[in-house]
mmCIF file as gemmi writes it, N, C-alpha and C atoms, coordinates in Angstrom:
data_model
loop_
_atom_site.group_PDB
_atom_site.id
_atom_site.type_symbol
_atom_site.label_atom_id
_atom_site.label_alt_id
_atom_site.label_comp_id
_atom_site.label_asym_id
_atom_site.label_entity_id
_atom_site.label_seq_id
_atom_site.pdbx_PDB_ins_code
_atom_site.Cartn_x
_atom_site.Cartn_y
_atom_site.Cartn_z
_atom_site.occupancy
_atom_site.B_iso_or_equiv
_atom_site.pdbx_formal_charge
_atom_site.auth_seq_id
_atom_site.auth_asym_id
_atom_site.pdbx_PDB_model_num
ATOM 1 N N . MET Axp A 1 ? 0.823 -1.195 0 1 0 ? 1 A 1
ATOM 2 C CA . MET Axp A 1 ? 0 0 0 1 0 ? 1 A 1
ATOM 3 C C . MET Axp A 1 ? 0.865 1.256 0 1 0 ? 1 A 1
ATOM 4 N N . VAL Axp A 2 ? 2.061 1.166 0.598 1 0 ? 2 A 1
ATOM 5 C CA . VAL Axp A 2 ? 2.961 2.316 0.632 1 0 ? 2 A 1
ATOM 6 C C . VAL Axp A 2 ? 3.349 2.712 -0.791 1 0 ? 2 A 1
ATOM 7 N N . SER Axp A 3 ? 3.642 1.731 -1.624 1 0 ? 3 A 1
ATOM 8 C CA . SER Axp A 3 ? 3.987 2.029 -3.021 1 0 ? 3 A 1
ATOM 9 C C . SER Axp A 3 ? 2.801 2.634 -3.767 1 0 ? 3 A 1
ATOM 10 N N . PHE Axp A 4 ? 1.605 2.12 -3.517 1 0 ? 4 A 1
ATOM 11 C CA . PHE Axp A 4 ? 0.415 2.703 -4.144 1 0 ? 4 A 1
ATOM 12 C C . PHE Axp A 4 ? 0.257 4.169 -3.751 1 0 ? 4 A 1
ATOM 13 N N . TRP Axp A 5 ? 0.471 4.455 -2.484 1 0 ? 5 A 1
ATOM 14 C CA . TRP Axp A 5 ? 0.35 5.827 -1.988 1 0 ? 5 A 1
ATOM 15 C C . TRP Axp A 5 ? 1.355 6.737 -2.684 1 0 ? 5 A 1
ATOM 16 N N . GLU Axp A 6 ? 2.605 6.288 -2.772 1 0 ? 6 A 1
ATOM 17 C CA . GLU Axp A 6 ? 3.627 7.117 -3.423 1 0 ? 6 A 1
ATOM 18 C C . GLU Axp A 6 ? 3.326 7.295 -4.912 1 0 ? 6 A 1
ATOM 19 N N . ILE Axp A 7 ? 2.913 6.246 -5.577 1 0 ? 7 A 1
ATOM 20 C CA . ILE Axp A 7 ? 2.558 6.343 -6.998 1 0 ? 7 A 1
ATOM 21 C C . ILE Axp A 7 ? 1.416 7.332 -7.182 1 0 ? 7 A 1
ATOM 22 N N . GLY Axp A 8 ? 0.396 7.239 -6.333 1 0 ? 8 A 1
ATOM 23 C CA . GLY Axp A 8 ? -0.736 8.161 -6.419 1 0 ? 8 A 1
ATOM 24 C C . GLY Axp A 8 ? -0.312 9.605 -6.225 1 0 ? 8 A 1
ATOM 25 N N . LEU Axp A 9 ? 0.547 9.865 -5.249 1 0 ? 9 A 1
ATOM 26 C CA . LEU Axp A 9 ? 1.024 11.224 -5.011 1 0 ? 9 A 1
ATOM 27 C C . LEU Axp A 9 ? 1.841 11.75 -6.194 1 0 ? 9 A 1
ATOM 28 N N . LYS Axp A 10 ? 2.777 10.939 -6.677 1 0 ? 10 A 1
ATOM 29 C CA . LYS Axp A 10 ? 3.616 11.387 -7.793 1 0 ? 10 A 1
ATOM 30 C C . LYS Axp A 10 ? 2.789 11.602 -9.055 1 0 ? 10 A 1
ATOM 31 N N . HIS Axp A 11 ? 1.808 10.755 -9.261 1 0 ? 11 A 1
ATOM 32 C CA . HIS Axp A 11 ? 0.942 10.915 -10.432 1 0 ? 11 A 1
ATOM 33 C C . HIS Axp A 11 ? 0.119 12.204 -10.309 1 0 ? 11 A 1
ATOM 34 N N . SER Axp A 12 ? -0.38 12.498 -9.118 1 0 ? 12 A 1
ATOM 35 C CA . SER Axp A 12 ? -1.244 13.671 -8.938 1 0 ? 12 A 1
ATOM 36 C C . SER Axp A 12 ? -0.497 14.987 -9.121 1 0 ? 12 A 1
ATOM 37 N N . ILE Axp A 13 ? 0.822 14.989 -8.888 1 0 ? 13 A 1
ATOM 38 C CA . ILE Axp A 13 ? 1.585 16.239 -9.068 1 0 ? 13 A 1
ATOM 39 C C . ILE Axp A 13 ? 2.318 16.272 -10.405 1 0 ? 13 A 1
ATOM 40 N N . GLY Axp A 14 ? 2.052 15.283 -11.261 1 0 ? 14 A 1
ATOM 41 C CA . GLY Axp A 14 ? 2.609 15.292 -12.602 1 0 ? 14 A 1
ATOM 42 C C . GLY Axp A 14 ? 4.007 14.714 -12.739 1 0 ? 14 A 1
ATOM 43 N N . LYS Axp A 15 ? 4.544 14.099 -11.685 1 0 ? 15 A 1
ATOM 44 C CA . LYS Axp A 15 ? 5.887 13.517 -11.759 1 0 ? 15 A 1
ATOM 45 C C . LYS Axp A 15 ? 5.887 12.081 -12.269 1 0 ? 15 A 1
ATOM 46 N N . LEU Axp A 16 ? 4.692 11.502 -12.416 1 0 ? 16 A 1
ATOM 47 C CA . LEU Axp A 16 ? 4.601 10.126 -12.886 1 0 ? 16 A 1
ATOM 48 C C . LEU Axp A 16 ? 3.428 9.99 -13.853 1 0 ? 16 A 1
ATOM 49 N N . PRO Axp A 17 ? 3.682 10.255 -15.125 1 0 ? 17 A 1
ATOM 50 C CA . PRO Axp A 17 ? 2.6 10.072 -16.091 1 0 ? 17 A 1
ATOM 51 C C . PRO Axp A 17 ? 2.314 8.577 -16.29 1 0 ? 17 A 1
ATOM 52 N N . LEU Axp A 18 ? 1.063 8.242 -16.42 1 0 ? 18 A 1
ATOM 53 C CA . LEU Axp A 18 ? 0.649 6.861 -16.649 1 0 ? 18 A 1
ATOM 54 C C . LEU Axp A 18 ? -0.105 6.769 -17.962 1 0 ? 18 A 1
ATOM 55 N N . ARG Axp A 19 ? -0.08 5.627 -18.584 1 0 ? 19 A 1
ATOM 56 C CA . ARG Axp A 19 ? -0.768 5.419 -19.871 1 0 ? 19 A 1
ATOM 57 C C . ARG Axp A 19 ? -2.228 5.025 -19.689 1 0 ? 19 A 1
ATOM 58 N N . MET Axp A 20 ? -2.681 5.024 -18.445 1 0 ? 20 A 1
ATOM 59 C CA . MET Axp A 20 ? -4.061 4.646 -18.134 1 0 ? 20 A 1
ATOM 60 C C . MET Axp A 20 ? -4.467 5.367 -16.862 1 0 ? 20 A 1
ATOM 61 N N . PRO Axp A 21 ? -5.752 5.381 -16.551 1 0 ? 21 A 1
ATOM 62 C CA . PRO Axp A 21 ? -6.177 5.992 -15.287 1 0 ? 21 A 1
ATOM 63 C C . PRO Axp A 21 ? -5.513 5.293 -14.098 1 0 ? 21 A 1
ATOM 64 N N . LEU Axp A 22 ? -5.324 6.042 -13.043 1 0 ? 22 A 1
ATOM 65 C CA . LEU Axp A 22 ? -4.632 5.534 -11.861 1 0 ? 22 A 1
ATOM 66 C C . LEU Axp A 22 ? -5.273 4.257 -11.333 1 0 ? 22 A 1
ATOM 67 N N . ASP Axp A 23 ? -6.578 4.218 -11.221 1 0 ? 23 A 1
ATOM 68 C CA . ASP Axp A 23 ? -7.261 3.04 -10.704 1 0 ? 23 A 1
ATOM 69 C C . ASP Axp A 23 ? -7.004 1.816 -11.582 1 0 ? 23 A 1
ATOM 70 N N . ALA Axp A 24 ? -6.999 2 -12.889 1 0 ? 24 A 1
ATOM 71 C CA . ALA Axp A 24 ? -6.719 0.895 -13.806 1 0 ? 24 A 1
ATOM 72 C C . ALA Axp A 24 ? -5.272 0.421 -13.645 1 0 ? 24 A 1
ATOM 73 N N . PHE Axp A 25 ? -4.358 1.361 -13.442 1 0 ? 25 A 1
ATOM 74 C CA . PHE Axp A 25 ? -2.962 1.005 -13.206 1 0 ? 25 A 1
ATOM 75 C C . PHE Axp A 25 ? -2.84 0.146 -11.95 1 0 ? 25 A 1
ATOM 76 N N . PHE Axp A 26 ? -3.506 0.57 -10.875 1 0 ? 26 A 1
ATOM 77 C CA . PHE Axp A 26 ? -3.474 -0.208 -9.642 1 0 ? 26 A 1
ATOM 78 C C . PHE Axp A 26 ? -4.071 -1.595 -9.848 1 0 ? 26 A 1
ATOM 79 N N . ASN Axp A 27 ? -5.111 -1.691 -10.657 1 0 ? 27 A 1
ATOM 80 C CA . ASN Axp A 27 ? -5.713 -3.002 -10.937 1 0 ? 27 A 1
ATOM 81 C C . ASN Axp A 27 ? -4.724 -3.946 -11.613 1 0 ? 27 A 1
ATOM 82 N N . THR Axp A 28 ? -3.863 -3.412 -12.489 1 0 ? 28 A 1
ATOM 83 C CA . THR Axp A 28 ? -2.872 -4.277 -13.144 1 0 ? 28 A 1
ATOM 84 C C . THR Axp A 28 ? -1.902 -4.86 -12.119 1 0 ? 28 A 1
ATOM 85 N N . ILE Axp A 29 ? -1.621 -4.1 -11.074 1 0 ? 29 A 1
ATOM 86 C CA . ILE Axp A 29 ? -0.72 -4.585 -10.034 1 0 ? 29 A 1
ATOM 87 C C . ILE Axp A 29 ? -1.431 -5.597 -9.137 1 0 ? 29 A 1
ATOM 88 N N . THR Axp A 30 ? -2.642 -5.287 -8.713 1 0 ? 30 A 1
ATOM 89 C CA . THR Axp A 30 ? -3.357 -6.209 -7.82 1 0 ? 30 A 1
ATOM 90 C C . THR Axp A 30 ? -3.763 -7.494 -8.531 1 0 ? 30 A 1
ATOM 91 N N . ASP Axp A 31 ? -3.875 -7.443 -9.856 1 0 ? 31 A 1
ATOM 92 C CA . ASP Axp A 31 ? -4.195 -8.648 -10.623 1 0 ? 31 A 1
ATOM 93 C C . ASP Axp A 31 ? -2.967 -9.529 -10.846 1 0 ? 31 A 1
ATOM 94 N N . ALA Axp A 32 ? -1.776 -8.988 -10.629 1 0 ? 32 A 1
ATOM 95 C CA . ALA Axp A 32 ? -0.534 -9.749 -10.778 1 0 ? 32 A 1
ATOM 96 C C . ALA Axp A 32 ? -0.268 -10.539 -9.495 1 0 ? 32 A 1
ATOM 97 N N . PRO Axp A 33 ? 0.635 -11.511 -9.567 1 0 ? 33 A 1
ATOM 98 C CA . PRO Axp A 33 ? 0.887 -12.349 -8.379 1 0 ? 33 A 1
ATOM 99 C C . PRO Axp A 33 ? 1.836 -11.698 -7.368 1 0 ? 33 A 1
ATOM 100 N N . PHE Axp A 34 ? 1.476 -10.51 -6.9 1 0 ? 34 A 1
ATOM 101 C CA . PHE Axp A 34 ? 2.243 -9.825 -5.864 1 0 ? 34 A 1
ATOM 102 C C . PHE Axp A 34 ? 1.45 -9.85 -4.569 1 0 ? 34 A 1
ATOM 103 N N . GLN Axp A 35 ? 2.159 -9.859 -3.457 1 0 ? 35 A 1
ATOM 104 C CA . GLN Axp A 35 ? 1.507 -9.72 -2.166 1 0 ? 35 A 1
ATOM 105 C C . GLN Axp A 35 ? 1.469 -8.232 -1.826 1 0 ? 35 A 1
ATOM 106 N N . ILE Axp A 36 ? 0.295 -7.693 -1.6 1 0 ? 36 A 1
ATOM 107 C CA . ILE Axp A 36 ? 0.133 -6.285 -1.237 1 0 ? 36 A 1
ATOM 108 C C . ILE Axp A 36 ? 0.075 -6.215 0.288 1 0 ? 36 A 1
ATOM 109 N N . LEU Axp A 37 ? 1.069 -5.543 0.878 1 0 ? 37 A 1
ATOM 110 C CA . LEU Axp A 37 ? 1.111 -5.434 2.333 1 0 ? 37 A 1
ATOM 111 C C . LEU Axp A 37 ? 0.348 -4.212 2.803 1 0 ? 37 A 1
ATOM 112 N N . PRO Axp A 38 ? -0.463 -4.364 3.824 1 0 ? 38 A 1
ATOM 113 C CA . PRO Axp A 38 ? -1.054 -3.188 4.452 1 0 ? 38 A 1
ATOM 114 C C . PRO Axp A 38 ? 0.018 -2.476 5.271 1 0 ? 38 A 1
ATOM 115 N N . LEU Axp A 39 ? -0.216 -1.243 5.619 1 0 ? 39 A 1
ATOM 116 C CA . LEU Axp A 39 ? 0.677 -0.516 6.504 1 0 ? 39 A 1
ATOM 117 C C . LEU Axp A 39 ? 0.19 -0.741 7.929 1 0 ? 39 A 1
ATOM 118 N N . GLU Axp A 40 ? 1.028 -1.384 8.73 1 0 ? 40 A 1
ATOM 119 C CA . GLU Axp A 40 ? 0.631 -1.734 10.091 1 0 ? 40 A 1
ATOM 120 C C . GLU Axp A 40 ? 1.63 -1.181 11.104 1 0 ? 40 A 1
ATOM 121 N N . ARG Axp A 41 ? 1.202 -1.132 12.338 1 0 ? 41 A 1
ATOM 122 C CA . ARG Axp A 41 ? 2.021 -0.551 13.411 1 0 ? 41 A 1
ATOM 123 C C . ARG Axp A 41 ? 3.428 -1.152 13.489 1 0 ? 41 A 1
ATOM 124 N N . PRO Axp A 42 ? 3.619 -2.483 13.405 1 0 ? 42 A 1
ATOM 125 C CA . PRO Axp A 42 ? 4.981 -3.025 13.469 1 0 ? 42 A 1
ATOM 126 C C . PRO Axp A 42 ? 5.881 -2.514 12.337 1 0 ? 42 A 1
ATOM 127 N N . HIS Axp A 43 ? 5.287 -2.224 11.18 1 0 ? 43 A 1
ATOM 128 C CA . HIS Axp A 43 ? 6.069 -1.672 10.068 1 0 ? 43 A 1
ATOM 129 C C . HIS Axp A 43 ? 6.565 -0.269 10.414 1 0 ? 43 A 1
ATOM 130 N N . ILE Axp A 44 ? 5.703 0.509 11.046 1 0 ? 44 A 1
ATOM 131 C CA . ILE Axp A 44 ? 6.074 1.878 11.438 1 0 ? 44 A 1
ATOM 132 C C . ILE Axp A 44 ? 7.182 1.835 12.487 1 0 ? 44 A 1
ATOM 133 N N . VAL Axp A 45 ? 7.069 0.922 13.437 1 0 ? 45 A 1
ATOM 134 C CA . VAL Axp A 45 ? 8.104 0.775 14.462 1 0 ? 45 A 1
ATOM 135 C C . VAL Axp A 45 ? 9.426 0.368 13.811 1 0 ? 45 A 1
ATOM 136 N N . ALA Axp A 46 ? 9.393 -0.589 12.892 1 0 ? 46 A 1
ATOM 137 C CA . ALA Axp A 46 ? 10.617 -1.041 12.223 1 0 ? 46 A 1
ATOM 138 C C . ALA Axp A 46 ? 11.245 0.083 11.407 1 0 ? 46 A 1
ATOM 139 N N . ALA Axp A 47 ? 10.439 0.84 10.674 1 0 ? 47 A 1
ATOM 140 C CA . ALA Axp A 47 ? 10.96 1.949 9.871 1 0 ? 47 A 1
ATOM 141 C C . ALA Axp A 47 ? 11.536 3.044 10.757 1 0 ? 47 A 1
ATOM 142 N N . SER Axp A 48 ? 10.907 3.283 11.895 1 0 ? 48 A 1
ATOM 143 C CA . SER Axp A 48 ? 11.371 4.326 12.813 1 0 ? 48 A 1
ATOM 144 C C . SER Axp A 48 ? 12.703 3.974 13.458 1 0 ? 48 A 1
ATOM 145 N N . ALA Axp A 49 ? 13.014 2.697 13.554 1 0 ? 49 A 1
ATOM 146 C CA . ALA Axp A 49 ? 14.264 2.256 14.179 1 0 ? 49 A 1
ATOM 147 C C . ALA Axp A 49 ? 15.435 2.221 13.202 1 0 ? 49 A 1
ATOM 148 N N . LEU Axp A 50 ? 15.187 2.483 11.925 1 0 ? 50 A 1
ATOM 149 C CA . LEU Axp A 50 ? 16.254 2.408 10.919 1 0 ? 50 A 1
ATOM 150 C C . LEU Axp A 50 ? 17.243 3.558 11.06 1 0 ? 50 A 1
ATOM 151 N N . PRO Axp A 51 ? 18.52 3.295 10.766 1 0 ? 51 A 1
ATOM 152 C CA . PRO Axp A 51 ? 19.467 4.406 10.686 1 0 ? 51 A 1
ATOM 153 C C . PRO Axp A 51 ? 19.107 5.291 9.486 1 0 ? 51 A 1
ATOM 154 N N . LEU Axp A 52 ? 19.53 6.53 9.51 1 0 ? 52 A 1
ATOM 155 C CA . LEU Axp A 52 ? 19.137 7.487 8.466 1 0 ? 52 A 1
ATOM 156 C C . LEU Axp A 52 ? 20.021 7.408 7.227 1 0 ? 52 A 1
ATOM 157 N N . HIS Axp A 53 ? 20.14 6.21 6.654 1 0 ? 53 A 1
ATOM 158 C CA . HIS Axp A 53 ? 20.865 6.068 5.395 1 0 ? 53 A 1
ATOM 159 C C . HIS Axp A 53 ? 20.065 6.672 4.254 1 0 ? 53 A 1
ATOM 160 N N . HIS Axp A 54 ? 18.769 6.687 4.399 1 0 ? 54 A 1
ATOM 161 C CA . HIS Axp A 54 ? 17.856 7.123 3.341 1 0 ? 54 A 1
ATOM 162 C C . HIS Axp A 54 ? 16.781 7.97 4.011 1 0 ? 54 A 1
ATOM 163 N N . ARG Axp A 55 ? 16.549 9.179 3.512 1 0 ? 55 A 1
ATOM 164 C CA . ARG Axp A 55 ? 15.604 10.083 4.175 1 0 ? 55 A 1
ATOM 165 C C . ARG Axp A 55 ? 14.204 10.079 3.559 1 0 ? 55 A 1
ATOM 166 N N . ASP Axp A 56 ? 14.017 9.434 2.429 1 0 ? 56 A 1
ATOM 167 C CA . ASP Axp A 56 ? 12.701 9.384 1.804 1 0 ? 56 A 1
ATOM 168 C C . ASP Axp A 56 ? 11.759 8.55 2.665 1 0 ? 56 A 1
ATOM 169 N N . PRO Axp A 57 ? 10.664 9.125 3.168 1 0 ? 57 A 1
ATOM 170 C CA . PRO Axp A 57 ? 9.798 8.374 4.084 1 0 ? 57 A 1
ATOM 171 C C . PRO Axp A 57 ? 9.146 7.152 3.45 1 0 ? 57 A 1
ATOM 172 N N . PHE Axp A 58 ? 8.835 7.214 2.169 1 0 ? 58 A 1
ATOM 173 C CA . PHE Axp A 58 ? 8.236 6.045 1.512 1 0 ? 58 A 1
ATOM 174 C C . PHE Axp A 58 ? 9.258 4.913 1.441 1 0 ? 58 A 1
ATOM 175 N N . ASP Axp A 59 ? 10.486 5.241 1.046 1 0 ? 59 A 1
ATOM 176 C CA . ASP Axp A 59 ? 11.518 4.218 0.935 1 0 ? 59 A 1
ATOM 177 C C . ASP Axp A 59 ? 11.856 3.631 2.295 1 0 ? 59 A 1
ATOM 178 N N . ARG Axp A 60 ? 11.909 4.469 3.309 1 0 ? 60 A 1
ATOM 179 C CA . ARG Axp A 60 ? 12.188 3.97 4.655 1 0 ? 60 A 1
ATOM 180 C C . ARG Axp A 60 ? 11.079 3.014 5.116 1 0 ? 60 A 1
ATOM 181 N N . MET Axp A 61 ? 9.845 3.32 4.772 1 0 ? 61 A 1
ATOM 182 C CA . MET Axp A 61 ? 8.75 2.437 5.159 1 0 ? 61 A 1
ATOM 183 C C . MET Axp A 61 ? 8.848 1.101 4.424 1 0 ? 61 A 1
ATOM 184 N N . LEU Axp A 62 ? 9.228 1.136 3.152 1 0 ? 62 A 1
ATOM 185 C CA . LEU Axp A 62 ? 9.407 -0.114 2.416 1 0 ? 62 A 1
ATOM 186 C C . LEU Axp A 62 ? 10.503 -0.971 3.039 1 0 ? 62 A 1
ATOM 187 N N . VAL Axp A 63 ? 11.594 -0.339 3.461 1 0 ? 63 A 1
ATOM 188 C CA . VAL Axp A 63 ? 12.67 -1.07 4.139 1 0 ? 63 A 1
ATOM 189 C C . VAL Axp A 63 ? 12.159 -1.629 5.463 1 0 ? 63 A 1
ATOM 190 N N . GLY Axp A 64 ? 11.436 -0.81 6.224 1 0 ? 64 A 1
ATOM 191 C CA . GLY Axp A 64 ? 10.881 -1.277 7.493 1 0 ? 64 A 1
ATOM 192 C C . GLY Axp A 64 ? 9.955 -2.469 7.308 1 0 ? 64 A 1
ATOM 193 N N . GLN Axp A 65 ? 9.116 -2.406 6.288 1 0 ? 65 A 1
ATOM 194 C CA . GLN Axp A 65 ? 8.211 -3.532 6.017 1 0 ? 65 A 1
ATOM 195 C C . GLN Axp A 65 ? 9.002 -4.776 5.633 1 0 ? 65 A 1
ATOM 196 N N . ALA Axp A 66 ? 9.985 -4.616 4.758 1 0 ? 66 A 1
ATOM 197 C CA . ALA Axp A 66 ? 10.783 -5.764 4.318 1 0 ? 66 A 1
ATOM 198 C C . ALA Axp A 66 ? 11.507 -6.397 5.503 1 0 ? 66 A 1
ATOM 199 N N . LYS Axp A 67 ? 12.083 -5.563 6.365 1 0 ? 67 A 1
ATOM 200 C CA . LYS Axp A 67 ? 12.782 -6.098 7.535 1 0 ? 67 A 1
ATOM 201 C C . LYS Axp A 67 ? 11.814 -6.836 8.46 1 0 ? 67 A 1
ATOM 202 N N . HIS Axp A 68 ? 10.69 -6.21 8.763 1 0 ? 68 A 1
ATOM 203 C CA . HIS Axp A 68 ? 9.736 -6.821 9.686 1 0 ? 68 A 1
ATOM 204 C C . HIS Axp A 68 ? 9.155 -8.127 9.138 1 0 ? 68 A 1
ATOM 205 N N . GLU Axp A 69 ? 8.853 -8.141 7.852 1 0 ? 69 A 1
ATOM 206 C CA . GLU Axp A 69 ? 8.216 -9.306 7.239 1 0 ? 69 A 1
ATOM 207 C C . GLU Axp A 69 ? 9.214 -10.363 6.773 1 0 ? 69 A 1
ATOM 208 N N . GLY Axp A 70 ? 10.529 -10.047 6.811 1 0 ? 70 A 1
ATOM 209 C CA . GLY Axp A 70 ? 11.54 -10.987 6.313 1 0 ? 70 A 1
ATOM 210 C C . GLY Axp A 70 ? 11.442 -11.185 4.819 1 0 ? 70 A 1
ATOM 211 N N . MET Axp A 71 ? 11.152 -10.097 4.108 1 0 ? 71 A 1
ATOM 212 C CA . MET Axp A 71 ? 10.938 -10.172 2.657 1 0 ? 71 A 1
ATOM 213 C C . MET Axp A 71 ? 12.074 -9.499 1.903 1 0 ? 71 A 1
ATOM 214 N N . GLN Axp A 72 ? 12.147 -9.791 0.618 1 0 ? 72 A 1
ATOM 215 C CA . GLN Axp A 72 ? 13.071 -9.124 -0.285 1 0 ? 72 A 1
ATOM 216 C C . GLN Axp A 72 ? 12.409 -7.863 -0.811 1 0 ? 72 A 1
ATOM 217 N N . LEU Axp A 73 ? 13.238 -6.906 -1.206 1 0 ? 73 A 1
ATOM 218 C CA . LEU Axp A 73 ? 12.736 -5.646 -1.743 1 0 ? 73 A 1
ATOM 219 C C . LEU Axp A 73 ? 13.236 -5.504 -3.177 1 0 ? 73 A 1
ATOM 220 N N . ILE Axp A 74 ? 12.334 -5.172 -4.089 1 0 ? 74 A 1
ATOM 221 C CA . ILE Axp A 74 ? 12.705 -4.946 -5.485 1 0 ? 74 A 1
ATOM 222 C C . ILE Axp A 74 ? 12.989 -3.467 -5.661 1 0 ? 74 A 1
ATOM 223 N N . THR Axp A 75 ? 14.21 -3.138 -6.094 1 0 ? 75 A 1
ATOM 224 C CA . THR Axp A 75 ? 14.598 -1.745 -6.292 1 0 ? 75 A 1
ATOM 225 C C . THR Axp A 75 ? 15.828 -1.655 -7.184 1 0 ? 75 A 1
ATOM 226 N N . VAL Axp A 76 ? 16.016 -0.496 -7.782 1 0 ? 76 A 1
ATOM 227 C CA . VAL Axp A 76 ? 17.266 -0.184 -8.478 1 0 ? 76 A 1
ATOM 228 C C . VAL Axp A 76 ? 17.975 0.965 -7.774 1 0 ? 76 A 1
ATOM 229 N N . ASP Axp A 77 ? 17.462 1.39 -6.634 1 0 ? 77 A 1
ATOM 230 C CA . ASP Axp A 77 ? 18.028 2.487 -5.853 1 0 ? 77 A 1
ATOM 231 C C . ASP Axp A 77 ? 19.203 1.958 -5.031 1 0 ? 77 A 1
ATOM 232 N N . ALA Axp A 78 ? 20.413 2.392 -5.353 1 0 ? 78 A 1
ATOM 233 C CA . ALA Axp A 78 ? 21.619 1.905 -4.683 1 0 ? 78 A 1
ATOM 234 C C . ALA Axp A 78 ? 21.657 2.269 -3.207 1 0 ? 78 A 1
ATOM 235 N N . GLN Axp A 79 ? 20.913 3.273 -2.778 1 0 ? 79 A 1
ATOM 236 C CA . GLN Axp A 79 ? 20.912 3.661 -1.362 1 0 ? 79 A 1
ATOM 237 C C . GLN Axp A 79 ? 20.355 2.558 -0.454 1 0 ? 79 A 1
ATOM 238 N N . PHE Axp A 80 ? 19.567 1.664 -1.01 1 0 ? 80 A 1
ATOM 239 C CA . PHE Axp A 80 ? 18.999 0.574 -0.217 1 0 ? 80 A 1
ATOM 240 C C . PHE Axp A 80 ? 20.065 -0.432 0.218 1 0 ? 80 A 1
ATOM 241 N N . ARG Axp A 81 ? 21.213 -0.43 -0.451 1 0 ? 81 A 1
ATOM 242 C CA . ARG Axp A 81 ? 22.286 -1.361 -0.075 1 0 ? 81 A 1
ATOM 243 C C . ARG Axp A 81 ? 22.784 -1.108 1.347 1 0 ? 81 A 1
ATOM 244 N N . ALA Axp A 82 ? 22.593 0.086 1.86 1 0 ? 82 A 1
ATOM 245 C CA . ALA Axp A 82 ? 23.066 0.433 3.209 1 0 ? 82 A 1
ATOM 246 C C . ALA Axp A 82 ? 22.288 -0.302 4.29 1 0 ? 82 A 1
ATOM 247 N N . TYR Axp A 83 ? 21.127 -0.847 3.957 1 0 ? 83 A 1
ATOM 248 C CA . TYR Axp A 83 ? 20.308 -1.549 4.93 1 0 ? 83 A 1
ATOM 249 C C . TYR Axp A 83 ? 20.529 -3.054 4.814 1 0 ? 83 A 1
ATOM 250 N N . ASP Axp A 84 ? 20.311 -3.739 5.894 1 0 ? 84 A 1
ATOM 251 C CA . ASP Axp A 84 ? 20.516 -5.175 5.949 1 0 ? 84 A 1
ATOM 252 C C . ASP Axp A 84 ? 19.233 -5.894 5.521 1 0 ? 84 A 1
ATOM 253 N N . ILE Axp A 85 ? 18.913 -5.79 4.227 1 0 ? 85 A 1
ATOM 254 C CA . ILE Axp A 85 ? 17.75 -6.491 3.677 1 0 ? 85 A 1
ATOM 255 C C . ILE Axp A 85 ? 18.135 -7.087 2.328 1 0 ? 85 A 1
ATOM 256 N N . PRO Axp A 86 ? 17.563 -8.223 1.965 1 0 ? 86 A 1
ATOM 257 C CA . PRO Axp A 86 ? 17.836 -8.787 0.653 1 0 ? 86 A 1
ATOM 258 C C . PRO Axp A 86 ? 17.166 -7.96 -0.448 1 0 ? 86 A 1
ATOM 259 N N . LEU Axp A 87 ? 17.932 -7.67 -1.494 1 0 ? 87 A 1
ATOM 260 C CA . LEU Axp A 87 ? 17.44 -6.834 -2.6 1 0 ? 87 A 1
ATOM 261 C C . LEU Axp A 87 ? 17.393 -7.618 -3.892 1 0 ? 87 A 1
ATOM 262 N N . ILE Axp A 88 ? 16.413 -7.305 -4.715 1 0 ? 88 A 1
ATOM 263 C CA . ILE Axp A 88 ? 16.298 -7.837 -6.068 1 0 ? 88 A 1
ATOM 264 C C . ILE Axp A 88 ? 16.383 -6.63 -7.006 1 0 ? 88 A 1
ATOM 265 N N . GLY Axp A 89 ? 17.217 -6.719 -8.014 1 0 ? 89 A 1
ATOM 266 C CA . GLY Axp A 89 ? 17.277 -5.655 -9.01 1 0 ? 89 A 1
ATOM 267 C C . GLY Axp A 89 ? 18.573 -4.881 -9.028 1 0 ? 89 A 1
ATOM 268 N N . LEU Axp A 90 ? 19.423 -5.07 -8.023 1 0 ? 90 A 1
ATOM 269 C CA . LEU Axp A 90 ? 20.72 -4.377 -7.998 1 0 ? 90 A 1
ATOM 270 C C . LEU Axp A 90 ? 21.827 -5.334 -8.3 1 0 ? 90 A 1
C-alpha cells in the first residue's frame, strides 16, 4: 500500500505520467501475483528504528516492512544497499 500511496502522489503532481487511469494502473498490479502489504504498526516501528541512510519516508517504510516481514525488496536504488535487507534488481 505504501507504493500505491507514493505512486498516487507522484501521479497527482505530474511527476509520474501513466498510460491509463490511476485506478486501472493499480488493478494491473493487484491482478498480478504480488503480495500487497497493508501498513501496520509493526512496520512503522521497524521503519522508525532504521538508521538514516535514506531520508525518503516512503523508501524507509518499504525497508521497514521488508525487515519486519523478512521479505526481499525490489529496487534499483543503490541507497537501499546500506540496509541489511535482501534486494532484487541491484
